[in-house]
Phi, psi and omega in degrees: 000124184301325185297331180293316178296313181294321177300317177297317179298311181298318178296320178297333179271002175104006179296131178275326180224142178233126179247140178248131179238137180214138176290310180239099179278093186279323179050046186292340179260015181090183185252354186301315181294325177291318178302314181294315180299321178294315179299326179280357177078023182281340176211161183261313181210156170242129176247127177217150182285162177267030182280356172228169179297136177241121180293149179303322179303319179292314183298337180275351182292135180299327185273354187258133177236121178272128181260113183285117182257005183306316181298319182286322177296318178299319179296320178295313180297315179299315180298316180294319180296329179275355181070023181271167180287142177277356185302318181296328179285328183275349177234086189278015184304316180296316179297322179295315178298317179297320179295319178296318179296319177297319181295320181294336176129000000 
């Protein structure tokens, strides 16, 4: 698994934390190698979307974080159903600014 080699390299270069991100976390070879790599300190967390089925065993792992994409899929479907441009969804700068303004008060 490439992440183990890269995790070792990053740790060797002084990285304190290593995060793994995946759109579709398939884990087709099981979780044992990930469990060992986590126990060995090669990575801190794995983030993957919920766009595929996630087994309960995976969701219970301390190192695994499921990223809920439901809101974004709903926005894409809604935009397409209305025949609107997807441009606003693909360039979220305005939404980010609005969120920051809401946060500020």
